C-alpha positions as MATLAB code, in Angstrom:
seq = 'MNKPSIIVISKMLNHQWLVFSLVVTLACFYFCKGDNVSYDSNAIIINGERRVILSGSMHYPRSTEAMWPDLIQKAKDGGLDAIETYIFWDRHEPQRRKYDFTGRLDFIKFFQLVQDAGLYVVMRIGPYVCAEWNYGGFPLWLHNLPGIQFRTDNQVYKNEMQTFTTKIVNMCKQANLFASQGGPIILAQIENEYGNVMTPYGNAGKSYINWCAQMAESLNIGIPWIMCQQNDAPQPIINTCNGFYCDYDFSPNNPKSPKMFTENWVGWFKKWGDKDPYRSPEDVAFAVARFFQSGGVFNNYYMYHGGTNFGRTAGGPFITTSYDYNAPLDEYGNLNQPKWGHLKQLHASIKMGEKILTNSTRSDQKISSFVTLTKFSNPTSGERFCFLSNTDNKNDATIDLQADGKYFVPAWSVSILDGCNKEVFNTAKINSQTSMFVKVQNKKENAQFSWVWAPEPMRDTLQGKGTFKANLLLEQKGTTVDFSDYLWYMTNIDSNATSSLQNVTLQVNTKGHMLHAFVNRRYIGSQWRSNGQSFVFEKPILIKPGTNTITLLSATVGLKNYDAFYDTVPTGIDGGPIYLIGDGNVKIDLSSNLWSYKVGLNGEMKQLYNPVFSQRTNWSTINQKSIGRRMTWYKTSFKTPSGIDRVTLDMQGMGKGQAWVNGQSIGRFWPSFIASNDSCSTTCDYRGAYNPSKCVENCGNPSQRWYHIPRSFLSDDTNTLVLFEEIGGNPQQVSVQTITIGTICGNANEGSTLELSCQGGHIISEIQFASYGNPEGKCGSFKQGSWHVINSAILVEKLCIGRESCSIDVSAKSFGLGDVTNLSARLAIQALCSKS';
ca = [
     232.374  233.535   79.897;
     229.284  235.764   79.753;
     229.536  238.914   77.658;
     230.062  242.042   79.762;
     227.403  244.651   80.235;
     227.660  248.183   81.564;
     225.086  249.006   84.223;
     224.580  252.688   84.945;
     224.081  252.698   88.698;
     223.485  256.403   89.102;
     223.558  259.570   87.012;
     225.844  260.944   89.695;
     228.713  258.608   88.701;
     231.652  260.741   87.742;
     233.307  260.375   84.375;
     236.594  258.981   85.715;
     234.947  256.126   87.607;
     232.835  255.208   84.601;
     235.883  255.044   82.379;
     237.784  252.967   84.925;
     234.899  250.491   85.254;
     234.655  250.169   81.491;
     238.386  249.478   81.155;
     238.320  246.807   83.878;
     235.243  245.132   82.388;
     236.673  245.026   78.866;
     240.061  243.844   80.113;
     238.450  240.931   81.905;
     236.318  240.162   78.853;
     239.397  239.786   76.675;
     241.924  238.365   79.109;
     240.122  236.485   81.944;
     240.389  232.758   81.279;
     237.048  231.542   82.586;
     234.935  228.529   81.718;
     231.584  228.953   80.049;
     229.036  226.725   81.785;
     225.711  226.216   80.050;
     223.304  223.369   79.509;
     220.559  221.845   77.446;
     218.278  218.892   78.098;
     221.024  216.395   77.213;
     224.170  217.783   78.832;
     226.029  220.126   81.114;
     228.201  222.064   78.668;
     231.587  223.283   79.905;
     233.585  225.266   77.357;
     231.663  223.614   74.563;
     232.311  220.100   75.865;
     229.116  218.148   76.460;
     229.262  216.309   79.765;
     227.360  214.062   82.106;
     228.512  214.866   85.630;
     229.120  212.378   88.431;
     229.359  214.129   91.783;
     229.568  213.299   95.483;
     228.653  215.218   98.633;
     231.311  215.949  101.248;
     230.682  218.446  104.036;
     233.928  220.165  104.916;
     233.057  220.717  108.642;
     232.368  216.986  109.058;
     236.024  216.174  108.427;
     239.272  218.091  109.011;
     241.650  220.074  106.840;
     244.193  217.271  107.103;
     241.644  214.771  105.761;
     240.509  216.842  102.772;
     243.240  215.967  100.228;
     242.868  212.230  100.841;
     239.057  212.338  100.665;
     239.106  214.381   97.475;
     241.653  212.078   95.827;
     239.622  208.997   96.715;
     236.567  210.641   95.189;
     238.519  211.295   92.015;
     239.898  207.747   91.999;
     236.303  206.556   92.342;
     235.412  208.213   89.055;
     233.760  211.430   90.237;
     233.862  214.693   88.300;
     232.725  217.006   91.089;
     232.366  217.508   94.839;
     229.159  218.959   96.245;
     228.858  220.669   99.638;
     226.592  222.905  101.636;
     227.750  226.177  103.174;
     227.001  226.163  106.908;
     225.649  229.521  108.042;
     225.624  228.690  111.772;
     229.316  227.772  111.762;
     230.421  230.749  109.678;
     228.350  233.406  111.480;
     227.953  232.123  115.054;
     227.282  235.687  116.176;
     225.659  238.306  113.998;
     228.263  239.878  111.697;
     231.081  237.990  113.407;
     232.444  235.407  110.971;
     234.624  232.333  111.156;
     236.286  230.787  108.113;
     239.223  229.175  109.870;
     240.366  225.560  110.170;
     237.826  223.055  108.918;
     235.494  225.994  108.175;
     237.850  227.287  105.472;
     235.612  226.366  102.556;
     237.721  228.506  100.186;
     240.713  226.253  100.841;
     238.491  223.193  100.454;
     237.315  224.407   97.029;
     240.870  225.182   95.982;
     241.980  221.659   96.922;
     239.111  220.261   94.859;
     240.272  222.329   91.912;
     243.896  221.257   92.426;
     242.704  217.655   92.112;
     241.093  218.448   88.767;
     237.503  218.240   89.980;
     234.564  220.642   89.859;
     232.528  222.060   92.763;
     228.775  222.270   93.243;
     228.155  224.881   95.941;
     224.864  224.663   97.855;
     224.591  227.948   99.706;
     221.075  227.340  100.942;
     221.563  228.940  103.402;
     219.074  226.492  104.919;
     220.832  223.133  104.600;
     218.829  220.518  106.569;
     221.664  217.925  106.422;
     220.644  216.477  109.817;
     222.622  219.461  111.080;
     221.792  221.406  114.226;
     218.841  223.734  113.508;
     219.193  223.032  109.794;
     222.280  225.219  109.630;
     220.627  228.414  110.847;
     222.464  230.347  113.585;
     220.392  230.622  116.774;
     220.772  234.392  116.985;
     218.592  234.537  113.869;
     215.713  233.020  115.866;
     215.789  235.916  118.317;
     215.616  238.802  115.812;
     212.422  240.818  116.373;
     209.703  240.173  113.806;
     211.512  237.378  111.991;
     209.846  234.432  110.260;
     212.124  231.904  108.577;
     211.901  230.829  104.937;
     208.948  232.971  103.927;
     208.195  236.431  102.552;
     209.543  238.150  105.639;
     211.779  241.157  105.180;
     213.849  240.619  108.337;
     214.712  237.065  107.277;
     215.291  237.974  103.635;
     217.691  240.753  104.608;
     219.782  238.356  106.690;
     219.677  235.609  104.056;
     220.745  238.018  101.325;
     223.547  239.459  103.459;
     225.019  236.020  104.152;
     224.521  234.696  100.611;
     226.125  237.804   99.144;
     229.098  237.489  101.494;
     229.720  233.875  100.437;
     229.395  234.770   96.753;
     231.754  237.715   97.122;
     234.332  235.575   98.919;
     234.205  233.102   96.040;
     234.525  235.903   93.506;
     237.511  237.378   95.332;
     239.192  233.956   95.219;
     238.260  233.492   91.521;
     236.378  230.308   92.325;
     233.467  230.494   89.907;
     233.968  228.668   86.627;
     233.313  231.952   84.822;
     236.521  233.190   86.519;
     238.518  230.047   85.844;
     237.507  228.422   89.131;
     235.983  225.024   89.939;
     232.378  226.028   90.847;
     230.119  225.010   87.961;
     226.732  225.095   89.734;
     225.278  226.912   92.735;
     222.143  226.182   94.740;
     219.814  228.597   96.486;
     217.305  227.370   99.112;
     216.946  223.635   99.758;
     214.021  221.200   99.466;
     211.562  224.029  100.019;
     208.991  222.441   97.722;
     208.607  219.589  100.225;
     207.300  221.961  102.902;
     206.045  224.945  100.893;
     202.280  224.401  101.076;
     201.770  225.522  104.714;
     203.459  228.851  103.903;
     200.735  229.685  101.366;
     201.141  232.620   98.988;
     203.992  233.993  101.087;
     205.954  230.833  100.264;
     205.475  231.335   96.551;
     206.519  234.977   96.826;
     209.557  233.926   98.844;
     210.763  231.351   96.321;
     210.414  233.901   93.506;
     212.450  236.358   95.562;
     215.132  233.701   96.175;
     215.518  233.193   92.436;
     215.688  236.910   91.681;
     218.161  237.539   94.499;
     220.422  234.689   93.367;
     220.390  235.751   89.727;
     221.203  239.337   90.730;
     224.545  238.169   92.126;
     225.879  237.611   88.580;
     228.068  234.584   89.204;
     228.177  233.506   85.550;
     227.069  229.901   86.186;
     223.636  228.233   86.490;
     221.617  228.268   89.704;
     219.635  225.230   90.864;
     216.836  224.537   93.353;
     216.250  220.986   94.587;
     212.765  219.577   95.156;
     211.207  222.755   93.739;
     208.934  221.810   90.856;
     207.849  225.431   90.375;
     211.389  226.855   90.405;
     211.287  230.183   88.520;
     213.208  230.342   85.259;
     216.110  230.216   84.610;
     216.653  228.291   87.871;
     216.978  224.529   87.246;
     214.762  222.374   89.459;
     216.360  219.106   90.574;
     215.463  215.854   92.318;
     216.398  214.319   95.693;
     215.580  210.800   96.878;
     216.455  207.123   96.673;
     215.342  206.998   93.034;
     214.911  209.674   90.396;
     214.194  208.155   87.009;
     210.971  208.115   85.007;
     208.898  209.834   87.704;
     210.869  213.081   87.529;
     211.295  215.637   84.749;
     212.528  219.219   85.038;
     209.858  221.917   84.710;
     211.607  223.361   81.659;
     212.102  221.010   78.699;
     215.373  222.810   77.960;
     216.800  222.066   81.432;
     219.025  219.066   82.193;
     217.646  216.306   84.374;
     219.602  216.479   87.646;
     219.714  214.174   90.694;
     221.214  216.398   93.403;
     220.804  213.900   96.243;
     220.981  210.191   95.479;
     220.735  208.896   99.048;
     223.357  206.128   99.271;
     222.225  205.159  102.772;
     220.550  206.993  105.612;
     221.299  208.913  108.776;
     221.026  207.381  112.242;
     219.395  208.500  115.473;
     220.206  207.483  119.011;
     218.363  204.219  119.568;
     218.443  203.295  115.867;
     220.075  200.345  114.173;
     222.684  200.894  111.440;
     221.122  201.700  108.050;
     222.489  199.809  105.052;
     221.752  200.368  101.371;
     223.295  197.761   99.121;
     225.760  198.634   96.343;
     223.489  196.823   93.906;
     220.552  199.104   94.685;
     222.537  202.353   94.632;
     224.000  201.379   91.252;
     220.500  200.443   90.041;
     219.230  203.930   90.959;
     222.115  205.611   89.126;
     221.795  203.476   85.989;
     218.015  203.959   85.854;
     218.531  207.705   86.222;
     220.854  207.884   83.231;
     218.633  205.463   81.329;
     215.759  207.926   81.767;
     217.793  210.814   80.329;
     219.667  211.991   83.413;
     222.633  214.324   83.080;
     223.919  214.985   86.623;
     224.036  212.483   89.515;
     225.260  213.406   92.988;
     225.690  210.916   95.807;
     224.431  212.085   99.172;
     226.719  211.304  100.877;
     229.975  210.239   99.203;
     231.708  210.863  102.516;
     229.429  211.471  105.491;
     231.941  212.153  108.237;
     231.431  213.159  111.860;
     229.164  215.592  113.703;
     231.897  217.102  115.855;
     230.911  219.234  118.813;
     227.178  219.762  119.082;
     226.545  220.079  115.339;
     224.300  216.984  115.083;
     220.681  217.948  114.488;
     217.520  215.986  114.760;
     216.757  215.849  117.549;
     218.683  212.699  118.467;
     220.974  212.483  115.400;
     224.091  210.499  116.320;
     227.617  211.883  116.291;
     228.543  209.551  113.459;
     227.252  210.690  110.068;
     228.660  207.688  108.250;
     225.536  207.427  106.039;
     226.779  204.071  104.689;
     228.637  206.179  102.119;
     231.296  204.948   99.632;
     233.893  206.537  101.921;
     233.152  205.658  105.529;
     233.132  208.066  108.479;
     236.901  207.702  108.891;
     237.682  208.151  105.187;
     238.332  204.474  104.420;
     236.977  202.914  101.245;
     233.635  201.264  101.997;
     233.988  198.195   99.816;
     232.340  196.853   97.745;
     230.202  200.024   97.416;
     233.079  202.316   96.421;
     234.510  199.873   93.877;
     231.155  198.859   92.398;
     230.244  202.501   91.783;
     233.691  203.189   90.339;
     233.094  200.496   87.729;
     229.633  201.907   87.051;
     231.109  205.377   86.506;
     233.634  204.031   84.011;
     230.831  202.333   82.103;
     228.713  205.495   81.975;
     231.680  207.600   80.880;
     232.260  205.064   78.099;
     229.010  206.296   76.571;
     229.250  209.968   77.551;
     229.717  211.257   74.018;
     226.647  209.361   72.796;
     224.507  210.102   75.864;
     224.976  213.837   75.370;
     224.709  213.916   71.560;
     221.850  211.607   70.670;
     218.168  210.862   70.652;
     216.731  208.529   73.269;
     214.063  205.920   72.703;
     212.461  203.390   75.076;
     211.278  199.952   73.990;
     209.055  198.120   76.460;
     210.033  194.465   76.077;
     207.786  193.248   78.908;
     205.964  194.652   81.926;
     209.263  195.051   83.774;
     211.967  195.031   81.086;
     212.853  198.193   79.140;
     215.497  198.664   76.467;
     216.626  202.266   76.099;
     218.664  203.232   73.047;
     220.729  206.380   72.737;
     221.450  206.813   69.021;
     223.482  209.396   67.151;
     222.020  209.567   63.648;
     225.114  211.282   62.270;
     227.773  208.869   63.494;
     225.552  205.812   63.803;
     226.888  205.190   67.325;
     224.630  203.572   69.907;
     224.600  203.078   73.659;
     221.949  201.094   75.535;
     220.494  200.432   78.964;
     218.552  197.223   79.529;
     216.627  197.293   82.817;
     214.582  194.756   84.726;
     212.464  196.372   87.457;
     210.857  193.111   88.591;
     211.846  192.683   92.239;
     211.640  188.881   92.145;
     212.192  187.395   88.691;
     215.336  187.427   86.565;
     215.020  187.866   82.823;
     216.837  186.498   79.782;
     216.409  188.895   76.874;
     217.163  188.042   73.246;
     218.017  191.178   71.273;
     218.561  189.130   68.146;
     221.608  190.500   66.276;
     222.669  192.441   69.368;
     222.896  189.309   71.496;
     221.199  187.554   74.389;
     221.451  188.942   77.916;
     220.736  187.656   81.406;
     219.358  190.551   83.457;
     218.852  189.740   87.156;
     215.790  191.050   88.957;
     216.026  194.719   89.957;
     219.072  195.441   87.823;
     220.268  197.367   84.800;
     222.743  196.186   82.179;
     224.778  198.800   80.308;
     225.471  197.790   76.723;
     228.276  199.508   74.848;
     227.301  199.726   71.205;
     224.019  198.149   72.326;
     225.626  194.762   71.761;
     228.178  194.252   74.556;
     227.446  194.194   78.288;
     230.053  196.253   80.127;
     228.275  196.479   83.487;
     225.315  195.094   85.366;
     224.217  196.743   88.601;
     223.540  193.407   90.351;
     226.840  191.753   89.424;
     229.486  192.908   91.887;
     233.076  192.383   90.749;
     234.819  194.643   93.278;
     236.438  193.605   96.545;
     234.878  193.478   99.993;
     236.933  194.988  102.825;
     236.570  194.014  106.471;
     238.075  196.387  109.033;
     239.081  195.521  112.561;
     239.573  197.729  115.608;
     242.843  197.148  117.441;
     243.800  198.350  120.890;
     247.485  199.135  121.118;
     248.115  197.854  124.607;
     251.795  198.746  124.586;
     251.182  202.443  123.867;
     247.910  202.679  125.777;
     247.851  200.450  128.804;
     245.021  200.793  131.301;
     244.112  204.472  131.526;
     244.769  206.323  134.766;
     241.563  208.271  135.303;
     240.878  211.214  137.583;
     237.471  212.725  138.225;
     235.705  215.832  139.449;
     231.995  216.422  140.150;
     230.108  218.946  138.080;
     229.884  221.977  140.443;
     226.170  222.378  141.200;
     226.076  224.115  144.587;
     224.656  227.298  143.072;
     221.954  225.681  140.947;
     220.873  223.186  143.603;
     220.346  226.196  145.878;
     218.261  227.849  143.152;
     220.817  230.516  142.270;
     220.847  231.485  138.593;
     221.990  234.439  136.530;
     218.597  235.893  135.514;
     214.923  235.501  136.460;
     211.473  235.483  134.858;
     207.886  234.841  135.969;
     207.385  232.246  133.254;
     208.910  229.060  131.888;
     211.208  230.027  129.018;
     211.760  228.207  125.742;
     215.220  226.660  125.793;
     216.934  227.209  122.435;
     216.025  230.886  122.320;
     217.428  231.279  125.822;
     220.681  229.357  125.463;
     221.263  230.680  121.898;
     223.126  227.395  121.297;
     225.821  228.193  123.852;
     225.135  224.874  125.565;
     222.871  221.816  125.503;
     221.868  222.631  129.080;
     219.465  225.089  130.726;
     218.702  225.208  134.471;
     215.154  226.076  135.662;
     214.956  226.843  139.412;
     212.236  228.053  141.737;
     211.361  228.163  145.445;
     208.067  227.332  147.112;
     207.123  227.710  150.744;
     205.637  224.744  152.551;
     202.691  226.931  153.650;
     201.639  227.210  150.015;
     201.438  223.420  149.770;
     199.588  222.754  153.001;
     196.500  221.636  151.081;
     198.475  218.864  149.386;
     198.945  215.363  150.692;
     201.440  212.900  149.127;
     202.918  215.432  146.706;
     203.994  214.585  143.160;
     206.047  216.901  140.961;
     204.717  216.943  137.394;
     206.760  218.612  134.628;
     205.411  218.893  131.083;
     208.407  219.399  128.823;
     209.142  219.581  125.113;
     212.372  217.657  125.686;
     214.775  216.395  125.059;
     215.940  215.193  128.516;
     215.147  216.236  132.058;
     216.999  215.812  135.372;
     215.136  216.844  138.523;
     216.323  217.805  142.016;
     214.309  218.887  145.051;
     216.049  220.404  148.039;
     219.417  219.413  146.568;
     218.401  215.748  146.297;
     218.234  214.014  142.927;
     214.756  212.611  142.281;
     215.009  211.287  138.713;
     215.662  211.688  134.984;
     213.579  211.039  131.900;
     213.569  211.263  128.107;
     211.599  209.887  125.175;
     212.968  208.328  122.028;
     213.395  210.752  119.126;
     213.398  213.688  121.533;
     209.619  213.985  121.758;
     207.641  215.820  124.435;
     206.963  213.944  127.644;
     205.536  214.283  131.132;
     207.871  213.763  134.084;
     206.219  212.687  137.367;
     207.946  211.792  140.632;
     206.799  211.855  144.266;
     208.642  214.429  146.377;
     208.957  215.356  150.045;
     208.059  218.886  151.079;
     210.012  220.075  154.121;
     208.896  222.890  156.413;
     209.879  226.311  155.128;
     211.422  227.037  151.728;
     211.738  224.218  149.184;
     213.954  224.513  146.116;
     213.055  222.804  142.868;
     215.929  222.525  140.384;
     215.338  221.201  136.882;
     218.083  220.660  134.309;
     216.781  220.449  130.745;
     219.110  219.062  128.069;
     218.754  219.176  124.293;
     220.254  216.538  121.985;
     220.428  218.382  118.672;
     217.841  220.886  117.455;
     215.190  220.045  114.868;
     216.421  220.553  111.306;
     213.514  219.802  108.972;
     209.821  220.542  108.336;
     207.587  223.516  107.732;
     208.067  226.043  110.545;
     210.521  223.643  112.230;
     212.421  226.649  113.577;
     209.479  227.491  115.832;
     209.235  224.038  117.426;
     209.907  224.642  121.132;
     212.499  222.883  123.261;
     212.873  222.657  127.002;
     210.105  223.218  129.535;
     208.703  226.193  127.554;
     205.459  227.117  129.299;
     205.270  223.787  131.081;
     202.977  223.550  132.825;
     204.621  222.425  136.054;
     202.384  221.236  138.859;
     202.607  219.998  142.393;
     199.829  217.409  142.632;
     198.369  215.948  145.789;
     195.756  213.328  146.595;
     192.448  213.873  144.855;
     194.275  215.553  141.954;
     194.581  218.810  143.882;
     197.094  220.947  141.965;
     199.300  223.946  142.494;
     200.509  225.489  139.211;
     204.125  226.640  139.451;
     204.360  227.807  135.826;
     204.123  231.520  136.650;
     206.323  231.335  139.741;
     209.459  233.412  139.785;
     211.962  231.160  138.027;
     215.705  231.564  138.122;
     217.762  230.500  135.106;
     221.291  229.571  134.239;
     222.655  228.610  130.813;
     225.142  225.755  130.644;
     227.216  223.811  133.128;
     229.768  225.309  135.479;
     232.262  222.808  134.071;
     231.674  224.227  130.619;
     232.183  227.769  131.931;
     235.438  226.709  133.590;
     236.446  224.831  130.419;
     237.274  221.639  132.273;
     237.635  220.043  128.828;
     240.559  222.346  128.007;
     243.934  220.915  129.128;
     245.129  224.421  130.081;
     242.157  225.428  132.235;
     241.458  221.979  133.651;
     244.679  222.231  135.671;
     242.912  224.723  137.932;
     240.456  222.079  139.120;
     241.087  219.626  141.936;
     240.849  216.220  140.310;
     240.718  213.050  142.409;
     241.943  209.595  141.539;
     239.086  207.428  140.359;
     237.627  204.987  142.877;
     234.561  202.824  143.221;
     232.578  205.769  144.581;
     233.256  207.852  141.494;
     232.119  205.182  139.009;
     228.522  205.353  137.856;
     228.105  208.928  139.056;
     225.876  211.294  137.121;
     227.057  214.848  136.399;
     230.731  213.917  136.586;
     233.872  214.919  134.681;
     236.578  212.348  133.949;
     240.075  212.986  132.632;
     242.971  210.830  131.474;
     245.894  210.900  129.052;
     246.984  208.580  126.269;
     249.794  208.211  123.766;
     249.179  208.841  120.076;
     248.983  205.474  118.289;
     251.813  204.919  115.839;
     251.227  204.596  112.112;
     248.600  206.173  109.910;
     245.555  204.005  110.648;
     242.453  205.945  111.670;
     241.927  206.406  115.418;
     238.711  205.764  117.324;
     237.507  205.978  120.921;
     235.670  202.944  122.271;
     233.129  204.361  124.738;
     231.776  201.063  126.004;
     230.622  201.417  129.590;
     229.746  205.108  129.417;
     226.237  206.538  129.673;
     225.599  209.857  127.930;
     227.604  213.047  127.597;
     230.302  214.789  125.582;
     233.968  214.028  124.853;
     237.002  216.191  124.126;
     240.520  215.320  122.951;
     243.127  218.016  123.615;
     240.292  220.502  124.052;
     238.586  219.688  120.744;
     235.109  218.205  120.911;
     234.645  214.882  119.165;
     230.902  215.089  119.819;
     228.150  213.768  122.008;
     228.278  210.154  123.181;
     225.411  207.889  124.279;
     226.558  204.254  124.134;
     224.030  203.244  126.773;
     221.253  203.841  124.226;
     220.762  200.331  122.804;
     219.064  199.599  119.473;
     216.179  197.150  119.584;
     216.937  193.512  118.869;
     214.550  192.990  115.960;
     214.495  193.351  112.154;
     218.166  192.487  111.559;
     219.183  189.652  109.240;
     222.444  188.078  108.149;
     221.359  188.529  104.536;
     220.083  191.517  102.599;
     217.886  191.135   99.531;
     218.729  194.202   97.469;
     215.753  193.630   95.176;
     212.842  196.025   95.457;
     212.568  199.655   96.497;
     214.808  200.686   99.373;
     213.635  202.339  102.571;
     215.674  203.108  105.734;
     214.201  200.165  107.670;
     215.331  197.660  105.042;
     218.505  195.613  105.623;
     219.332  197.286  108.958;
     222.284  196.038  111.003;
     223.690  196.205  114.549;
     220.538  195.073  116.372;
     220.749  194.854  120.167;
     223.936  196.948  120.370;
     224.670  200.607  121.175;
     223.572  202.902  118.361;
     227.102  204.284  118.517;
     229.915  202.724  120.523;
     232.971  204.128  118.649;
     233.825  207.804  118.124;
     236.210  209.247  115.537;
     239.372  211.012  116.763;
     240.970  212.689  113.730;
     244.746  212.381  113.816;
     244.990  216.149  113.384;
     243.408  216.460  116.864;
     246.315  214.488  118.349;
     249.731  215.644  119.484;
     252.987  213.957  118.578;
     253.118  212.259  121.964;
     250.657  212.526  124.878;
     247.026  213.602  124.642;
     244.362  214.636  127.133;
     240.933  212.982  127.002;
     238.078  214.578  128.974;
     234.568  213.152  129.298;
     231.492  214.729  130.800;
     229.149  211.989  132.000;
     225.540  213.077  132.415;
     223.702  209.938  133.560;
     226.392  207.620  134.967;
     229.025  205.388  133.390;
     232.299  203.566  133.916;
     235.291  205.160  132.159;
     237.529  202.217  133.060;
     236.157  200.370  130.016;
     237.028  203.221  127.618;
     239.949  202.668  125.232;
     241.682  204.251  122.260;
     241.892  201.974  119.223;
     243.000  202.059  115.611;
     240.954  200.927  112.641;
     242.921  198.729  110.297;
     242.030  196.674  107.279;
     242.014  192.974  108.121;
     240.454  190.682  105.536;
     239.723  191.475  101.907;
     237.659  189.335   99.557;
     236.684  189.270   95.930;
     234.083  187.297   94.004;
     234.288  188.349   90.366;
     232.606  187.063   87.235;
     234.252  185.709   84.086;
     235.457  188.479   81.802;
     236.032  191.031   84.543;
     239.148  192.268   86.292;
     239.335  191.728   90.045;
     241.280  194.453   91.821;
     242.433  193.774   95.388;
     243.938  196.417   97.618;
     245.019  196.792  101.250;
     244.664  200.448  102.237;
     246.951  202.633  104.286;
     250.377  201.108  103.677;
     249.285  197.523  104.354;
     250.235  194.615  102.115;
     248.592  191.370  101.117;
     250.346  188.890  103.393;
     248.326  185.703  102.946;
     245.858  184.164  100.501;
     243.419  182.309  102.718;
     241.199  181.064   99.899;
     241.296  181.194   96.114;
     239.135  179.295   93.652;
     238.489  179.803   89.959;
     235.432  177.784   88.977;
     232.031  177.948   90.654;
     232.928  178.694   94.291;
     230.188  178.959   96.891;
     229.573  181.100   99.955;
     230.633  184.641  100.794;
     233.530  186.494  102.391;
     234.463  184.619  105.537;
     232.827  181.379  104.443;
     233.972  180.633  100.872;
     234.266  177.015   99.767;
     235.007  175.222   96.520;
     232.123  174.391   94.219;
     231.554  171.427   91.930;
     234.523  172.349   89.738;
     237.697  174.236   90.475;
     241.096  174.948   88.904;
     243.591  173.326   91.245;
     246.372  175.902   90.907;
     244.057  178.898   91.515;
     245.773  179.848   94.776;
     249.276  179.558   93.292;
     248.478  182.031   90.514;
     246.831  184.487   92.911;
     249.733  184.274   95.391;
     252.209  184.982   92.608;
     250.338  188.115   91.573;
     249.398  189.463   94.995;
     251.555  188.367   97.960;
     253.751  191.169   99.321;
     251.970  193.877   97.361;
     249.632  196.618   98.513;
     247.362  195.945   95.527;
     247.049  193.584   92.601;
     244.810  193.010   89.569;
     243.692  189.629   88.288;
     242.171  188.964   84.887;
     239.230  186.657   85.541;
     239.376  184.498   82.448;
     239.836  180.867   81.466;
     243.070  181.764   79.715;
     244.563  183.308   82.879;
     243.933  180.073   84.762;
     245.378  177.766   82.109;
     242.183  176.662   80.359;
     243.021  178.215   77.006;
     240.603  180.203   74.878;
     237.447  178.631   76.237;
     234.372  180.699   75.418;
     230.924  180.948   77.026;
     232.358  179.712   80.311;
     230.253  180.593   83.321;
     232.983  180.911   85.935;
     233.898  183.091   88.891;
     237.005  183.803   90.905;
     236.621  183.962   94.687;
     239.515  185.134   96.869;
     239.946  185.782  100.563;
     243.191  187.446  101.615;
     244.749  188.853  104.764;
     246.258  192.351  104.991;
     249.137  193.166  107.340;
     251.330  196.156  108.071;
     254.253  196.364  105.667;
];
């Protein structure tokens, strides 16, 4: 704990208050049981104990309170020391000075659960978070404050940032959550990846980042502050690294600071229209091992659990509702195997050398152009710990270290050598299980849904009636203030004004993200561009005699969350221009017409998604006429699936819109947006530097077909499902399903231990394949190799059948071959999991 100091705030302080403050300060100094967190270039030091820290990102609003204990425990079981999370300003202060810390926004409870599990917390206040989160985590009311400029030396912005940051810090202090108070928070972050975008802000950006550091330090939290991607971070702030790799190309700007990897990207996010990103376990482990080989002290996985963008929290634009991120824990909280297990084994190997890594000198020996041997040596104890890496992305290497042995190091891999003479882990050699999940529709509990429908009420908007008017085309996000994805633009034009036009076309220049157009109450078309870019909408229209009403519905699909000045990027029709164009390119500019506006849908206002309020609407039984309709609400009910398996909503057949279960939004849906049918492969070569287009999956299918329904959203019996369909779909294909573990496989090397487990109360019911020898193939297509121990399956069945999990020693002795040495063998198993 830091030594206390007495700060004289004012000469006007009375004697009694000064004495009281002194007593409280001294009492805490002698009796508060806090942790001292410090650091040097080799370690994070907690109460004198020198540590390397393994951490994982989990964003509390992307899961639910009910999920937190299980997610945290799985992180701990996976070998993590800490949980890292952002604090989401837009969720906590949706209106200025009106706060919300309830439900899944109760970050204090989340931190306390992390502490109860025996883990630390890394708190990233930001308050800019990026995170593929709507508007980067900034509340929209901030955008509308007079004179404000975000993330620069602007007093209006700095006042708001300091007010929110101080509130979060004070809440943590009141709950005794900082390590200096005995709490779990060992590190805190201010700002976020500002160095990536700082240059366009000029000198004001440099002044701003210095102010951020001074403001943070003034809060006296008793633990270190960090800034990621900020090479010029002012002292004593620690600058850290984000990326796919962070090894020899990164060093902190202070030689006394620890080398920290705050975001090791384990996968990537997904946009509507994208394929599924996939980063192999081998490559993630390679990045971690290379980081520690190069002197790293703190590694955080971004994400360890990605979760779900409930409601309209997805950013982008065009970020999907799923934020799975190909993380070690999948969107639903299930173990993503083999990634979770492979990293768990890596963590155990790193922790094996923790004492030496943090109390030693490091030396690199270049064995060849691609092979490096790194020794961590403690001259006092004589202990050693080594990393042997091969960065060649094609060629394996066999390295003879003489007295310390000979080692086979596959291309693009790192071997960890305990004592520098025994391989305990190689990043390319996976010995953990593979899990294959299946989605099951419970037909008994959820037979064919009985749907009812109601049209979105649009009589007012199609007649041009809004709630306010302006003689210009307004920018959308500043107008809606994030109340809704939708903004109506409406105007009237008299036929006399268009008499000079023949064969009229309506042209709308819009900044996106989607546009629906109506003229004289008739639908004339919709349009959008991939990635939510600007586009020009053009459709021929008929002008009738007299007054003509043009109604335009602009829809956003997540607000931009990253880049310099991203907050100023316009959305909606903002300025247009909008033209009526006739033959010969004769134009009438409607941009400065009197426009009427309305924020949101009438169905949103009436809360048709809320089971209580939806009863006030006249719903009709679904029929052929009501299928494929745009701007339509659908409602049904379903029984809660039995058991504890995760629940998902199959939205096959629907177009685009939003979904609610029992009044709670499970996010936007867009299953009609199909990923292109190129670049996918049945194999993934992990070797070589990763990028998000490498090893993609799910070509030619919807970017997102299934949507997470947390069990805490469900009742004990019957639930109400409401869908708003924007472009036309068929709800009769929609179903509620459960996600259950089906097949598990293992393919482990000689000398390892193969652990098999069926999650969620399931047991191993059948061994479909087992071979100790040199089996061939992969999960789903194993076959015996040139040699094989005949009773392999019998031994595995004896150890595993009827159990939720089992461990098998992969050795010649276990399979009846005695004490054979130097045997190059593997054990391959494929098993079936069933409900117990």
